[in-house]
ROLUMGU-334456 format. One record per atom (N, C-alpha, C, O): residue number from 1; residue in one letter; z negated, x, y. Coordinates in nm, 2 decimals. Example, Ala and Ser with C-alpha at 12.3 -4.5 7.8 and 13.67 -1.06 7.14 Angstrom:
BEGIN
num	residu	up	east	north
1	a	-0.78	1.32	-0.57 $
1	a	-0.78	1.23	-0.45 $
1	a	-0.78	1.32	-0.33 $
1	a	-0.85	1.42	-0.33 $
2	s	-0.71	1.28	-0.22 $
2	s	-0.71	1.37	-0.11 $
2	s	-0.79	1.29	0.00 $
2	s	-0.80	1.34	0.11 $
# end
This chain:
BEGIN
num	residu	up	east	north
1	m	-9.99	20.46	-7.23 $
1	m	-10.07	20.51	-7.12 $
1	m	-10.03	20.43	-6.99 $
1	m	-9.91	20.42	-6.96 $
2	e	-10.13	20.38	-6.92 $
2	e	-10.10	20.30	-6.80 $
2	e	-10.08	20.39	-6.68 $
2	e	-10.15	20.48	-6.66 $
3	k	-9.97	20.36	-6.60 $
3	k	-9.94	20.44	-6.49 $
3	k	-10.03	20.39	-6.37 $
3	k	-10.04	20.28	-6.34 $
4	k	-10.09	20.49	-6.31 $
4	k	-10.18	20.46	-6.20 $
4	k	-10.10	20.44	-6.07 $
4	k	-9.99	20.50	-6.05 $
5	e	-10.14	20.34	-5.99 $
5	e	-10.07	20.31	-5.87 $
5	e	-10.08	20.43	-5.77 $
5	e	-10.18	20.51	-5.77 $
6	t	-9.99	20.43	-5.68 $
6	t	-10.00	20.52	-5.56 $
6	t	-10.11	20.46	-5.47 $
6	t	-10.15	20.35	-5.49 $
7	y	-10.15	20.54	-5.37 $
7	y	-10.25	20.49	-5.28 $
7	y	-10.19	20.37	-5.21 $
7	y	-10.26	20.27	-5.19 $
8	n	-10.07	20.37	-5.16 $
8	n	-10.01	20.26	-5.09 $
8	n	-9.99	20.14	-5.18 $
8	n	-10.01	20.02	-5.13 $
9	e	-9.96	20.16	-5.30 $
9	e	-9.95	20.04	-5.39 $
9	e	-10.08	19.98	-5.41 $
9	e	-10.09	19.85	-5.41 $
10	a	-10.18	20.06	-5.43 $
10	a	-10.32	20.01	-5.45 $
10	a	-10.37	19.93	-5.32 $
10	a	-10.43	19.82	-5.33 $
11	v	-10.34	19.98	-5.20 $
11	v	-10.38	19.91	-5.08 $
11	v	-10.30	19.78	-5.07 $
11	v	-10.36	19.68	-5.03 $
12	e	-10.18	19.78	-5.10 $
12	e	-10.10	19.65	-5.09 $
12	e	-10.16	19.55	-5.19 $
12	e	-10.16	19.43	-5.16 $
13	k	-10.19	19.59	-5.31 $
13	k	-10.25	19.50	-5.41 $
13	k	-10.39	19.45	-5.36 $
13	k	-10.42	19.33	-5.37 $
14	l	-10.47	19.53	-5.29 $
14	l	-10.59	19.49	-5.24 $
14	l	-10.57	19.39	-5.13 $
14	l	-10.64	19.29	-5.12 $
15	r	-10.47	19.41	-5.04 $
15	r	-10.44	19.32	-4.93 $
15	r	-10.41	19.18	-4.99 $
15	r	-10.45	19.08	-4.94 $
16	a	-10.33	19.18	-5.10 $
16	a	-10.28	19.06	-5.16 $
16	a	-10.41	18.98	-5.21 $
16	a	-10.42	18.86	-5.20 $
17	i	-10.49	19.05	-5.28 $
17	i	-10.62	18.99	-5.34 $
17	i	-10.70	18.93	-5.23 $
17	i	-10.75	18.82	-5.24 $
18	i	-10.72	19.01	-5.12 $
18	i	-10.80	18.96	-5.01 $
18	i	-10.74	18.84	-4.94 $
18	i	-10.81	18.74	-4.91 $
19	e	-10.61	18.84	-4.93 $
19	e	-10.54	18.73	-4.87 $
19	e	-10.56	18.60	-4.95 $
19	e	-10.58	18.49	-4.90 $
20	n	-10.55	18.61	-5.08 $
20	n	-10.57	18.50	-5.17 $
20	n	-10.71	18.45	-5.17 $
20	n	-10.73	18.33	-5.17 $
21	i	-10.81	18.54	-5.16 $
21	i	-10.95	18.50	-5.15 $
21	i	-10.97	18.42	-5.02 $
21	i	-11.04	18.32	-5.02 $
22	e	-10.92	18.48	-4.91 $
22	e	-10.94	18.42	-4.78 $
22	e	-10.87	18.28	-4.77 $
22	e	-10.93	18.19	-4.70 $
23	r	-10.76	18.26	-4.84 $
23	r	-10.70	18.13	-4.84 $
23	r	-10.76	18.04	-4.94 $
23	r	-10.71	17.92	-4.95 $
24	e	-10.85	18.09	-5.01 $
24	e	-10.92	18.01	-5.12 $
24	e	-10.82	17.96	-5.22 $
24	e	-10.83	17.84	-5.27 $
25	e	-10.73	18.05	-5.26 $
25	e	-10.62	18.01	-5.35 $
25	e	-10.66	18.05	-5.50 $
25	e	-10.58	18.02	-5.59 $
26	l	-10.77	18.10	-5.52 $
26	l	-10.81	18.15	-5.65 $
26	l	-10.92	18.06	-5.71 $
26	l	-11.02	18.02	-5.64 $
27	d	-10.90	18.02	-5.83 $
27	d	-11.01	17.94	-5.89 $
27	d	-11.11	18.04	-5.95 $
27	d	-11.09	18.16	-5.95 $
28	v	-11.23	17.99	-5.99 $
28	v	-11.34	18.07	-6.02 $
28	v	-11.31	18.17	-6.13 $
28	v	-11.35	18.29	-6.13 $
29	d	-11.24	18.13	-6.23 $
29	d	-11.20	18.22	-6.34 $
29	d	-11.12	18.34	-6.30 $
29	d	-11.14	18.45	-6.34 $
30	v	-11.02	18.31	-6.21 $
30	v	-10.93	18.41	-6.16 $
30	v	-11.01	18.50	-6.06 $
30	v	-10.98	18.62	-6.05 $
31	l	-11.10	18.44	-5.98 $
31	l	-11.17	18.51	-5.88 $
31	l	-11.25	18.63	-5.94 $
31	l	-11.24	18.74	-5.88 $
32	s	-11.32	18.61	-6.05 $
32	s	-11.39	18.72	-6.11 $
32	s	-11.30	18.83	-6.16 $
32	s	-11.33	18.95	-6.15 $
33	e	-11.19	18.79	-6.21 $
33	e	-11.09	18.89	-6.26 $
33	e	-11.03	18.97	-6.14 $
33	e	-11.02	19.09	-6.15 $
34	k	-11.00	18.90	-6.03 $
34	k	-10.94	18.97	-5.92 $
34	k	-11.05	19.06	-5.85 $
34	k	-11.02	19.16	-5.79 $
35	t	-11.18	19.02	-5.86 $
35	t	-11.28	19.10	-5.80 $
35	t	-11.29	19.23	-5.88 $
35	t	-11.31	19.33	-5.82 $
36	r	-11.29	19.22	-6.01 $
36	r	-11.29	19.34	-6.09 $
36	r	-11.17	19.43	-6.06 $
36	r	-11.18	19.55	-6.05 $
37	e	-11.05	19.37	-6.04 $
37	e	-10.93	19.45	-6.01 $
37	e	-10.94	19.51	-5.87 $
37	e	-10.91	19.63	-5.86 $
38	a	-11.00	19.44	-5.78 $
38	a	-11.02	19.50	-5.64 $
38	a	-11.12	19.62	-5.65 $
38	a	-11.09	19.72	-5.58 $
39	a	-11.22	19.61	-5.73 $
39	a	-11.32	19.72	-5.74 $
39	a	-11.25	19.84	-5.80 $
39	a	-11.27	19.95	-5.76 $
40	r	-11.16	19.82	-5.90 $
40	r	-11.09	19.93	-5.96 $
40	r	-10.99	19.99	-5.86 $
40	r	-10.98	20.11	-5.85 $
41	l	-10.93	19.91	-5.78 $
41	l	-10.83	19.96	-5.68 $
41	l	-10.91	20.04	-5.57 $
41	l	-10.86	20.14	-5.53 $
42	i	-11.02	19.99	-5.53 $
42	i	-11.10	20.06	-5.43 $
42	i	-11.15	20.20	-5.48 $
42	i	-11.14	20.30	-5.41 $
43	k	-11.19	20.20	-5.61 $
43	k	-11.23	20.33	-5.67 $
43	k	-11.11	20.42	-5.67 $
43	k	-11.13	20.54	-5.64 $
44	l	-11.00	20.37	-5.71 $
44	l	-10.88	20.46	-5.71 $
44	l	-10.84	20.51	-5.58 $
44	l	-10.81	20.63	-5.56 $
45	c	-10.85	20.43	-5.47 $
45	c	-10.82	20.47	-5.34 $
45	c	-10.92	20.58	-5.29 $
45	c	-10.88	20.68	-5.23 $
46	k	-11.05	20.56	-5.32 $
46	k	-11.15	20.65	-5.28 $
46	k	-11.13	20.79	-5.35 $
46	k	-11.14	20.89	-5.28 $
47	e	-11.09	20.78	-5.48 $
47	e	-11.06	20.91	-5.55 $
47	e	-10.95	20.98	-5.49 $
47	e	-10.95	21.10	-5.47 $
48	k	-10.84	20.91	-5.45 $
48	k	-10.72	20.97	-5.40 $
48	k	-10.75	21.03	-5.26 $
48	k	-10.71	21.14	-5.23 $
49	l	-10.83	20.96	-5.18 $
49	l	-10.87	21.01	-5.04 $
49	l	-10.95	21.13	-5.06 $
49	l	-10.94	21.23	-4.98 $
50	f	-11.05	21.13	-5.15 $
50	f	-11.14	21.24	-5.17 $
50	f	-11.06	21.37	-5.21 $
50	f	-11.08	21.48	-5.16 $
51	k	-10.96	21.35	-5.30 $
51	k	-10.88	21.46	-5.35 $
51	k	-10.79	21.51	-5.24 $
51	k	-10.78	21.63	-5.22 $
52	a	-10.73	21.42	-5.16 $
52	a	-10.65	21.47	-5.05 $
52	a	-10.74	21.55	-4.95 $
52	a	-10.69	21.65	-4.89 $
53	d	-10.86	21.50	-4.92 $
53	d	-10.95	21.57	-4.83 $
53	d	-10.98	21.71	-4.88 $
53	d	-10.98	21.80	-4.80 $
54	e	-11.01	21.72	-5.01 $
54	e	-11.04	21.85	-5.06 $
54	e	-10.92	21.94	-5.05 $
54	e	-10.94	22.06	-5.02 $
55	e	-10.80	21.89	-5.08 $
55	e	-10.68	21.98	-5.07 $
55	e	-10.66	22.02	-4.93 $
55	e	-10.62	22.14	-4.91 $
56	v	-10.67	21.93	-4.83 $
56	v	-10.65	21.97	-4.69 $
56	v	-10.75	22.08	-4.65 $
56	v	-10.72	22.17	-4.58 $
57	r	-10.88	22.06	-4.69 $
57	r	-10.98	22.16	-4.65 $
57	r	-10.95	22.29	-4.71 $
57	r	-10.97	22.40	-4.65 $
58	k	-10.90	22.29	-4.84 $
58	k	-10.87	22.42	-4.91 $
58	k	-10.76	22.49	-4.83 $
58	k	-10.76	22.61	-4.81 $
59	i	-10.66	22.41	-4.79 $
59	i	-10.54	22.47	-4.72 $
59	i	-10.59	22.53	-4.59 $
59	i	-10.55	22.64	-4.55 $
60	l	-10.67	22.45	-4.52 $
60	l	-10.72	22.50	-4.39 $
60	l	-10.81	22.63	-4.40 $
60	l	-10.80	22.72	-4.32 $
61	e	-10.89	22.63	-4.51 $
61	e	-10.96	22.76	-4.54 $
61	e	-10.87	22.87	-4.56 $
61	e	-10.90	22.99	-4.52 $
62	e	-10.77	22.85	-4.64 $
62	e	-10.67	22.96	-4.67 $
62	e	-10.60	23.01	-4.54 $
62	e	-10.58	23.13	-4.53 $
63	l	-10.58	22.92	-4.45 $
63	l	-10.51	22.95	-4.32 $
63	l	-10.61	23.04	-4.23 $
63	l	-10.56	23.12	-4.16 $
64	d	-10.74	23.01	-4.24 $
64	d	-10.83	23.08	-4.17 $
64	d	-10.86	23.22	-4.22 $
64	d	-10.92	23.30	-4.15 $
65	s	-10.82	23.24	-4.34 $
65	s	-10.85	23.37	-4.41 $
65	s	-10.77	23.48	-4.35 $
65	s	-10.78	23.60	-4.40 $
# end
């Protein structure tokens, strides 16, 4: 089973991919692979942010009760 990255790990990987693309250090074959990886990392980050937002809202609702 593959261990999922933490939010910060995913963001750091995304930054590295973007930096390589901006420096034009990736050849075409690697570019498509890195683009897929970036999409996966973005999805992971969005899921983690959504989950954190839900948890914070739930806590705030409990405090208001």
